[in-house]
LOKEMI-75712 format. One record per atom (N, C-alpha, C): residue in three letters; atom name; x, y, z; chain; residue number from 0. Coordinates in nm, 3 decimals. Layout:
// residues N
ALA, CA, X, Y, Z, A, NUM;
...
***
This chain:
// residues 128
MET, N, 4.913, 9.935, 7.545, A, 0;
MET, CA, 4.997, 10.049, 7.579, A, 0;
MET, C, 4.912, 10.153, 7.652, A, 0;
ASP, N, 4.968, 10.211, 7.754, A, 1;
ASP, CA, 4.898, 10.312, 7.833, A, 1;
ASP, C, 4.895, 10.444, 7.754, A, 1;
GLN, N, 4.777, 10.484, 7.712, A, 2;
GLN, CA, 4.765, 10.606, 7.633, A, 2;
GLN, C, 4.800, 10.731, 7.713, A, 2;
GLY, N, 4.802, 10.721, 7.845, A, 3;
GLY, CA, 4.837, 10.836, 7.929, A, 3;
GLY, C, 4.978, 10.886, 7.907, A, 3;
ASN, N, 5.066, 10.798, 7.859, A, 4;
ASN, CA, 5.206, 10.837, 7.836, A, 4;
ASN, C, 5.230, 10.886, 7.694, A, 4;
LEU, N, 5.130, 10.878, 7.609, A, 5;
LEU, CA, 5.148, 10.912, 7.469, A, 5;
LEU, C, 5.132, 11.061, 7.444, A, 5;
LYS, N, 5.191, 11.106, 7.335, A, 6;
LYS, CA, 5.172, 11.241, 7.283, A, 6;
LYS, C, 5.094, 11.228, 7.153, A, 6;
PHE, N, 5.010, 11.327, 7.123, A, 7;
PHE, CA, 4.923, 11.320, 7.005, A, 7;
PHE, C, 4.938, 11.445, 6.920, A, 7;
THR, N, 4.927, 11.426, 6.787, A, 8;
THR, CA, 4.936, 11.538, 6.693, A, 8;
THR, C, 4.798, 11.572, 6.639, A, 8;
LYS, N, 4.786, 11.690, 6.580, A, 9;
LYS, CA, 4.659, 11.731, 6.519, A, 9;
LYS, C, 4.630, 11.654, 6.391, A, 9;
THR, N, 4.730, 11.584, 6.338, A, 10;
THR, CA, 4.709, 11.501, 6.220, A, 10;
THR, C, 4.685, 11.355, 6.260, A, 10;
HIS, N, 4.658, 11.331, 6.388, A, 11;
HIS, CA, 4.615, 11.201, 6.442, A, 11;
HIS, C, 4.722, 11.093, 6.445, A, 11;
GLU, N, 4.848, 11.135, 6.458, A, 12;
GLU, CA, 4.953, 11.040, 6.490, A, 12;
GLU, C, 4.973, 11.040, 6.641, A, 12;
TRP, N, 5.018, 10.926, 6.695, A, 13;
TRP, CA, 5.057, 10.921, 6.835, A, 13;
TRP, C, 5.206, 10.890, 6.843, A, 13;
VAL, N, 5.266, 10.930, 6.954, A, 14;
VAL, CA, 5.409, 10.911, 6.976, A, 14;
VAL, C, 5.430, 10.855, 7.116, A, 14;
ASN, N, 5.509, 10.750, 7.126, A, 15;
ASN, CA, 5.551, 10.697, 7.255, A, 15;
ASN, C, 5.703, 10.706, 7.260, A, 15;
VAL, N, 5.757, 10.772, 7.360, A, 16;
VAL, CA, 5.900, 10.796, 7.367, A, 16;
VAL, C, 5.965, 10.701, 7.467, A, 16;
ASP, N, 6.075, 10.641, 7.421, A, 17;
ASP, CA, 6.157, 10.557, 7.507, A, 17;
ASP, C, 6.301, 10.597, 7.482, A, 17;
GLY, N, 6.356, 10.679, 7.570, A, 18;
GLY, CA, 6.492, 10.730, 7.550, A, 18;
GLY, C, 6.496, 10.821, 7.428, A, 18;
GLU, N, 6.582, 10.786, 7.331, A, 19;
GLU, CA, 6.594, 10.866, 7.208, A, 19;
GLU, C, 6.502, 10.816, 7.097, A, 19;
THR, N, 6.426, 10.708, 7.126, A, 20;
THR, CA, 6.344, 10.647, 7.022, A, 20;
THR, C, 6.197, 10.684, 7.041, A, 20;
ALA, N, 6.136, 10.728, 6.933, A, 21;
ALA, CA, 5.993, 10.759, 6.931, A, 21;
ALA, C, 5.922, 10.655, 6.847, A, 21;
THR, N, 5.828, 10.583, 6.907, A, 22;
THR, CA, 5.743, 10.491, 6.832, A, 22;
THR, C, 5.622, 10.570, 6.786, A, 22;
VAL, N, 5.588, 10.557, 6.657, A, 23;
VAL, CA, 5.482, 10.638, 6.597, A, 23;
VAL, C, 5.374, 10.546, 6.539, A, 23;
GLY, N, 5.251, 10.587, 6.555, A, 24;
GLY, CA, 5.138, 10.517, 6.495, A, 24;
GLY, C, 5.026, 10.615, 6.466, A, 24;
ILE, N, 4.914, 10.564, 6.418, A, 25;
ILE, CA, 4.797, 10.651, 6.399, A, 25;
ILE, C, 4.691, 10.610, 6.500, A, 25;
THR, N, 4.611, 10.707, 6.539, A, 26;
THR, CA, 4.515, 10.685, 6.647, A, 26;
THR, C, 4.391, 10.610, 6.599, A, 26;
ASP, N, 4.318, 10.557, 6.696, A, 27;
ASP, CA, 4.192, 10.489, 6.663, A, 27;
ASP, C, 4.093, 10.585, 6.599, A, 27;
PHE, N, 4.097, 10.714, 6.637, A, 28;
PHE, CA, 4.011, 10.815, 6.574, A, 28;
PHE, C, 4.039, 10.821, 6.424, A, 28;
ALA, N, 4.167, 10.824, 6.387, A, 29;
ALA, CA, 4.205, 10.830, 6.245, A, 29;
ALA, C, 4.159, 10.705, 6.172, A, 29;
VAL, N, 4.182, 10.589, 6.232, A, 30;
VAL, CA, 4.144, 10.463, 6.168, A, 30;
VAL, C, 3.993, 10.457, 6.148, A, 30;
ASN, N, 3.917, 10.501, 6.248, A, 31;
ASN, CA, 3.771, 10.500, 6.237, A, 31;
ASN, C, 3.722, 10.595, 6.128, A, 31;
GLN, N, 3.792, 10.706, 6.107, A, 32;
GLN, CA, 3.756, 10.800, 6.001, A, 32;
GLN, C, 3.783, 10.738, 5.863, A, 32;
LEU, N, 3.892, 10.663, 5.854, A, 33;
LEU, CA, 3.930, 10.603, 5.725, A, 33;
LEU, C, 3.847, 10.480, 5.690, A, 33;
THR, N, 3.802, 10.408, 5.787, A, 34;
THR, CA, 3.731, 10.279, 5.775, A, 34;
THR, C, 3.822, 10.172, 5.714, A, 34;
ASP, N, 3.773, 10.093, 5.622, A, 35;
ASP, CA, 3.841, 9.972, 5.575, A, 35;
ASP, C, 3.976, 10.000, 5.509, A, 35;
LEU, N, 4.084, 9.968, 5.581, A, 36;
LEU, CA, 4.219, 9.993, 5.530, A, 36;
LEU, C, 4.260, 9.882, 5.434, A, 36;
VAL, N, 4.325, 9.922, 5.324, A, 37;
VAL, CA, 4.364, 9.825, 5.222, A, 37;
VAL, C, 4.514, 9.829, 5.189, A, 37;
TYR, N, 4.586, 9.933, 5.232, A, 38;
TYR, CA, 4.725, 9.947, 5.193, A, 38;
TYR, C, 4.795, 10.045, 5.286, A, 38;
ILE, N, 4.923, 10.019, 5.312, A, 39;
ILE, CA, 5.006, 10.116, 5.384, A, 39;
ILE, C, 5.142, 10.122, 5.316, A, 39;
GLU, N, 5.192, 10.244, 5.303, A, 40;
GLU, CA, 5.328, 10.265, 5.251, A, 40;
GLU, C, 5.413, 10.312, 5.368, A, 40;
LEU, N, 5.519, 10.237, 5.396, A, 41;
LEU, CA, 5.606, 10.266, 5.508, A, 41;
LEU, C, 5.734, 10.333, 5.460, A, 41;
PRO, N, 5.797, 10.413, 5.548, A, 42;
PRO, CA, 5.927, 10.471, 5.511, A, 42;
PRO, C, 6.034, 10.363, 5.512, A, 42;
GLU, N, 6.149, 10.392, 5.453, A, 43;
GLU, CA, 6.259, 10.297, 5.451, A, 43;
GLU, C, 6.344, 10.311, 5.576, A, 43;
VAL, N, 6.384, 10.197, 5.633, A, 44;
VAL, CA, 6.475, 10.199, 5.746, A, 44;
VAL, C, 6.605, 10.266, 5.703, A, 44;
GLY, N, 6.655, 10.356, 5.786, A, 45;
GLY, CA, 6.778, 10.428, 5.754, A, 45;
GLY, C, 6.753, 10.562, 5.688, A, 45;
SER, N, 6.629, 10.584, 5.639, A, 46;
SER, CA, 6.599, 10.712, 5.578, A, 46;
SER, C, 6.572, 10.816, 5.688, A, 46;
ASN, N, 6.580, 10.941, 5.651, A, 47;
ASN, CA, 6.555, 11.048, 5.746, A, 47;
ASN, C, 6.413, 11.098, 5.730, A, 47;
CYS, N, 6.355, 11.141, 5.841, A, 48;
CYS, CA, 6.223, 11.203, 5.837, A, 48;
CYS, C, 6.232, 11.338, 5.907, A, 48;
GLU, N, 6.140, 11.423, 5.874, A, 49;
GLU, CA, 6.139, 11.558, 5.929, A, 49;
GLU, C, 6.002, 11.584, 5.990, A, 49;
ALA, N, 6.003, 11.644, 6.108, A, 50;
ALA, CA, 5.877, 11.672, 6.178, A, 50;
ALA, C, 5.782, 11.750, 6.087, A, 50;
GLY, N, 5.658, 11.703, 6.081, A, 51;
GLY, CA, 5.556, 11.771, 6.002, A, 51;
GLY, C, 5.554, 11.734, 5.855, A, 51;
LYS, N, 5.650, 11.652, 5.812, A, 52;
LYS, CA, 5.658, 11.613, 5.671, A, 52;
LYS, C, 5.603, 11.470, 5.653, A, 52;
VAL, N, 5.557, 11.442, 5.533, A, 53;
VAL, CA, 5.500, 11.312, 5.501, A, 53;
VAL, C, 5.610, 11.205, 5.501, A, 53;
PHE, N, 5.583, 11.091, 5.567, A, 54;
PHE, CA, 5.680, 10.981, 5.564, A, 54;
PHE, C, 5.618, 10.850, 5.517, A, 54;
GLY, N, 5.491, 10.854, 5.480, A, 55;
GLY, CA, 5.424, 10.735, 5.430, A, 55;
GLY, C, 5.278, 10.768, 5.405, A, 55;
GLU, N, 5.200, 10.665, 5.370, A, 56;
GLU, CA, 5.057, 10.688, 5.351, A, 56;
GLU, C, 4.981, 10.561, 5.386, A, 56;
VAL, N, 4.856, 10.583, 5.419, A, 57;
VAL, CA, 4.765, 10.472, 5.446, A, 57;
VAL, C, 4.644, 10.492, 5.355, A, 57;
GLU, N, 4.597, 10.381, 5.300, A, 58;
GLU, CA, 4.488, 10.388, 5.202, A, 58;
GLU, C, 4.373, 10.301, 5.251, A, 58;
SER, N, 4.253, 10.359, 5.239, A, 59;
SER, CA, 4.133, 10.282, 5.271, A, 59;
SER, C, 4.049, 10.271, 5.144, A, 59;
VAL, N, 3.934, 10.205, 5.156, A, 60;
VAL, CA, 3.849, 10.192, 5.038, A, 60;
VAL, C, 3.793, 10.327, 4.997, A, 60;
LYS, N, 3.796, 10.428, 5.087, A, 61;
LYS, CA, 3.738, 10.556, 5.051, A, 61;
LYS, C, 3.836, 10.672, 5.039, A, 61;
ALA, N, 3.960, 10.655, 5.086, A, 62;
ALA, CA, 4.053, 10.769, 5.082, A, 62;
ALA, C, 4.197, 10.723, 5.098, A, 62;
VAL, N, 4.289, 10.811, 5.054, A, 63;
VAL, CA, 4.431, 10.793, 5.080, A, 63;
VAL, C, 4.471, 10.907, 5.174, A, 63;
SER, N, 4.538, 10.872, 5.283, A, 64;
SER, CA, 4.580, 10.974, 5.379, A, 64;
SER, C, 4.730, 10.967, 5.398, A, 64;
ASP, N, 4.792, 11.085, 5.398, A, 65;
ASP, CA, 4.935, 11.092, 5.426, A, 65;
ASP, C, 4.960, 11.066, 5.574, A, 65;
LEU, N, 5.075, 11.008, 5.602, A, 66;
LEU, CA, 5.123, 10.990, 5.739, A, 66;
LEU, C, 5.232, 11.094, 5.762, A, 66;
TYR, N, 5.218, 11.173, 5.868, A, 67;
TYR, CA, 5.313, 11.279, 5.896, A, 67;
TYR, C, 5.402, 11.240, 6.013, A, 67;
SER, N, 5.530, 11.259, 5.996, A, 68;
SER, CA, 5.622, 11.229, 6.105, A, 68;
SER, C, 5.610, 11.338, 6.211, A, 68;
PRO, N, 5.583, 11.300, 6.335, A, 69;
PRO, CA, 5.575, 11.401, 6.439, A, 69;
PRO, C, 5.712, 11.454, 6.483, A, 69;
VAL, N, 5.817, 11.376, 6.457, A, 70;
VAL, CA, 5.951, 11.414, 6.500, A, 70;
VAL, C, 6.051, 11.399, 6.386, A, 70;
SER, N, 6.161, 11.470, 6.399, A, 71;
SER, CA, 6.271, 11.457, 6.302, A, 71;
SER, C, 6.370, 11.352, 6.351, A, 71;
GLY, N, 6.432, 11.284, 6.255, A, 72;
GLY, CA, 6.533, 11.185, 6.291, A, 72;
GLY, C, 6.549, 11.080, 6.184, A, 72;
GLU, N, 6.603, 10.965, 6.226, A, 73;
GLU, CA, 6.628, 10.854, 6.134, A, 73;
GLU, C, 6.531, 10.741, 6.162, A, 73;
ILE, N, 6.475, 10.685, 6.056, A, 74;
ILE, CA, 6.385, 10.570, 6.070, A, 74;
ILE, C, 6.469, 10.451, 6.116, A, 74;
ALA, N, 6.443, 10.405, 6.239, A, 75;
ALA, CA, 6.521, 10.296, 6.297, A, 75;
ALA, C, 6.457, 10.160, 6.269, A, 75;
GLU, N, 6.324, 10.158, 6.256, A, 76;
GLU, CA, 6.253, 10.032, 6.239, A, 76;
GLU, C, 6.115, 10.063, 6.182, A, 76;
VAL, N, 6.062, 9.971, 6.104, A, 77;
VAL, CA, 5.924, 9.982, 6.055, A, 77;
VAL, C, 5.849, 9.854, 6.087, A, 77;
ASN, N, 5.720, 9.864, 6.100, A, 78;
ASN, CA, 5.636, 9.747, 6.128, A, 78;
ASN, C, 5.596, 9.685, 5.994, A, 78;
ALA, N, 5.688, 9.608, 5.936, A, 79;
ALA, CA, 5.671, 9.553, 5.802, A, 79;
ALA, C, 5.550, 9.461, 5.791, A, 79;
ALA, N, 5.506, 9.402, 5.902, A, 80;
ALA, CA, 5.389, 9.313, 5.899, A, 80;
ALA, C, 5.264, 9.386, 5.852, A, 80;
LEU, N, 5.260, 9.518, 5.869, A, 81;
LEU, CA, 5.141, 9.596, 5.828, A, 81;
LEU, C, 5.122, 9.599, 5.677, A, 81;
VAL, N, 5.229, 9.576, 5.601, A, 82;
VAL, CA, 5.219, 9.580, 5.455, A, 82;
VAL, C, 5.123, 9.471, 5.407, A, 82;
ASP, N, 5.132, 9.353, 5.467, A, 83;
ASP, CA, 5.047, 9.241, 5.428, A, 83;
ASP, C, 4.914, 9.237, 5.502, A, 83;
ASP, N, 4.908, 9.300, 5.619, A, 84;
ASP, CA, 4.788, 9.293, 5.702, A, 84;
ASP, C, 4.772, 9.423, 5.780, A, 84;
GLN, N, 4.677, 9.506, 5.737, A, 85;
GLN, CA, 4.655, 9.634, 5.803, A, 85;
GLN, C, 4.564, 9.624, 5.926, A, 85;
ALA, N, 4.512, 9.504, 5.955, A, 86;
ALA, CA, 4.418, 9.486, 6.066, A, 86;
ALA, C, 4.469, 9.540, 6.200, A, 86;
PRO, N, 4.598, 9.523, 6.235, A, 87;
PRO, CA, 4.643, 9.576, 6.365, A, 87;
PRO, C, 4.624, 9.728, 6.378, A, 87;
LEU, N, 4.621, 9.800, 6.267, A, 88;
LEU, CA, 4.599, 9.944, 6.274, A, 88;
LEU, C, 4.464, 9.976, 6.336, A, 88;
SER, N, 4.364, 9.893, 6.308, A, 89;
SER, CA, 4.232, 9.916, 6.367, A, 89;
SER, C, 4.209, 9.832, 6.491, A, 89;
ASP, N, 4.264, 9.710, 6.495, A, 90;
ASP, CA, 4.241, 9.620, 6.609, A, 90;
ASP, C, 4.322, 9.661, 6.732, A, 90;
ASP, N, 4.442, 9.712, 6.712, A, 91;
ASP, CA, 4.531, 9.746, 6.824, A, 91;
ASP, C, 4.620, 9.864, 6.784, A, 91;
PRO, N, 4.557, 9.982, 6.759, A, 92;
PRO, CA, 4.633, 10.094, 6.704, A, 92;
PRO, C, 4.746, 10.144, 6.795, A, 92;
PHE, N, 4.733, 10.124, 6.926, A, 93;
PHE, CA, 4.835, 10.173, 7.019, A, 93;
PHE, C, 4.933, 10.064, 7.062, A, 93;
GLY, N, 4.923, 9.946, 7.000, A, 94;
GLY, CA, 5.011, 9.834, 7.034, A, 94;
GLY, C, 5.069, 9.773, 6.908, A, 94;
ALA, N, 5.011, 9.662, 6.864, A, 95;
ALA, CA, 5.061, 9.590, 6.745, A, 95;
ALA, C, 5.050, 9.674, 6.618, A, 95;
GLY, N, 4.969, 9.780, 6.621, A, 96;
GLY, CA, 4.951, 9.865, 6.503, A, 96;
GLY, C, 5.050, 9.979, 6.492, A, 96;
TRP, N, 5.157, 9.978, 6.571, A, 97;
TRP, CA, 5.259, 10.083, 6.556, A, 97;
TRP, C, 5.313, 10.081, 6.413, A, 97;
ILE, N, 5.358, 10.196, 6.364, A, 98;
ILE, CA, 5.402, 10.207, 6.225, A, 98;
ILE, C, 5.553, 10.211, 6.210, A, 98;
THR, N, 5.617, 10.299, 6.286, A, 99;
THR, CA, 5.762, 10.314, 6.272, A, 99;
THR, C, 5.825, 10.358, 6.403, A, 99;
LYS, N, 5.955, 10.337, 6.412, A, 100;
LYS, CA, 6.033, 10.385, 6.526, A, 100;
LYS, C, 6.139, 10.480, 6.471, A, 100;
VAL, N, 6.148, 10.597, 6.532, A, 101;
VAL, CA, 6.237, 10.701, 6.485, A, 101;
VAL, C, 6.340, 10.732, 6.593, A, 101;
LYS, N, 6.468, 10.732, 6.555, A, 102;
LYS, CA, 6.572, 10.781, 6.646, A, 102;
LYS, C, 6.571, 10.933, 6.633, A, 102;
MET, N, 6.521, 10.998, 6.737, A, 103;
MET, CA, 6.496, 11.142, 6.731, A, 103;
MET, C, 6.624, 11.224, 6.728, A, 103;
SER, N, 6.625, 11.328, 6.645, A, 104;
SER, CA, 6.738, 11.420, 6.641, A, 104;
SER, C, 6.708, 11.546, 6.723, A, 104;
ASN, N, 6.579, 11.570, 6.755, A, 105;
ASN, CA, 6.541, 11.690, 6.829, A, 105;
ASN, C, 6.421, 11.660, 6.919, A, 105;
PRO, N, 6.443, 11.596, 7.035, A, 106;
PRO, CA, 6.331, 11.558, 7.122, A, 106;
PRO, C, 6.243, 11.674, 7.167, A, 106;
SER, N, 6.293, 11.797, 7.163, A, 107;
SER, CA, 6.210, 11.911, 7.205, A, 107;
SER, C, 6.090, 11.932, 7.114, A, 107;
GLU, N, 6.092, 11.870, 6.995, A, 108;
GLU, CA, 5.976, 11.879, 6.905, A, 108;
GLU, C, 5.851, 11.821, 6.970, A, 108;
LEU, N, 5.868, 11.733, 7.068, A, 109;
LEU, CA, 5.755, 11.670, 7.136, A, 109;
LEU, C, 5.675, 11.768, 7.220, A, 109;
ASP, N, 5.737, 11.879, 7.257, A, 110;
ASP, CA, 5.673, 11.973, 7.349, A, 110;
ASP, C, 5.544, 12.032, 7.294, A, 110;
GLN, N, 5.528, 12.033, 7.163, A, 111;
GLN, CA, 5.411, 12.096, 7.101, A, 111;
GLN, C, 5.288, 12.007, 7.096, A, 111;
PHE, N, 5.301, 11.880, 7.133, A, 112;
PHE, CA, 5.191, 11.787, 7.113, A, 112;
PHE, C, 5.098, 11.777, 7.233, A, 112;
MET, N, 4.981, 11.721, 7.209, A, 113;
MET, CA, 4.877, 11.710, 7.310, A, 113;
MET, C, 4.894, 11.583, 7.392, A, 113;
ASN, N, 4.846, 11.588, 7.518, A, 114;
ASN, CA, 4.837, 11.466, 7.597, A, 114;
ASN, C, 4.703, 11.400, 7.564, A, 114;
ALA, N, 4.675, 11.286, 7.626, A, 115;
ALA, CA, 4.555, 11.208, 7.592, A, 115;
ALA, C, 4.426, 11.288, 7.615, A, 115;
ASP, N, 4.416, 11.362, 7.725, A, 116;
ASP, CA, 4.295, 11.439, 7.753, A, 116;
ASP, C, 4.275, 11.551, 7.651, A, 116;
GLU, N, 4.383, 11.622, 7.621, A, 117;
GLU, CA, 4.376, 11.731, 7.522, A, 117;
GLU, C, 4.338, 11.675, 7.385, A, 117;
TYR, N, 4.394, 11.559, 7.350, A, 118;
TYR, CA, 4.363, 11.498, 7.221, A, 118;
TYR, C, 4.216, 11.457, 7.214, A, 118;
GLN, N, 4.164, 11.401, 7.322, A, 119;
GLN, CA, 4.023, 11.361, 7.326, A, 119;
GLN, C, 3.933, 11.481, 7.299, A, 119;
LYS, N, 3.965, 11.594, 7.363, A, 120;
LYS, CA, 3.885, 11.717, 7.342, A, 120;
LYS, C, 3.899, 11.765, 7.197, A, 120;
PHE, N, 4.019, 11.755, 7.143, A, 121;
PHE, CA, 4.042, 11.793, 7.004, A, 121;
PHE, C, 3.956, 11.708, 6.910, A, 121;
CYS, N, 3.953, 11.577, 6.932, A, 122;
CYS, CA, 3.874, 11.487, 6.848, A, 122;
CYS, C, 3.725, 11.519, 6.859, A, 122;
GLU, N, 3.679, 11.551, 6.978, A, 123;
GLU, CA, 3.539, 11.587, 6.996, A, 123;
GLU, C, 3.504, 11.712, 6.918, A, 123;
SER, N, 3.596, 11.808, 6.915, A, 124;
SER, CA, 3.571, 11.931, 6.838, A, 124;
SER, C, 3.576, 11.904, 6.688, A, 124;
GLU, N, 3.659, 11.809, 6.645, A, 125;
GLU, CA, 3.669, 11.772, 6.504, A, 125;
GLU, C, 3.543, 11.700, 6.456, A, 125;
ALA, N, 3.480, 11.627, 6.545, A, 126;
ALA, CA, 3.365, 11.544, 6.508, A, 126;
ALA, C, 3.237, 11.626, 6.488, A, 126;
HIS, N, 3.239, 11.750, 6.533, A, 127;
HIS, CA, 3.116, 11.832, 6.522, A, 127;
HIS, C, 3.113, 11.913, 6.395, A, 127;
***
């Protein structure tokens, strides 16, 4: 997936928009911070999520991290394969490692997020 089209949050989620649907995942920066992933909790299809609120969690050998929904709407689809195998989160975080698809109720929420260059600078500042 071309990262140039993605939007990024300060909590290290990425968003790819296709019409009314936002595909959400976590960035390679987040995965590298967590290291060895052992578990993911996904939201339920049909449930509602709210921008900035927790919709799942990912667990590594060293920490549990909440997953924050960048947009409000209805969970349209989840990447159920991640429950049994978290490897795509680190091997292909912007492709096969997607987490959920949300039918957005308020697309203007995307306006607050960073583009790829801004996110890169943000990560560099976080690493120091």
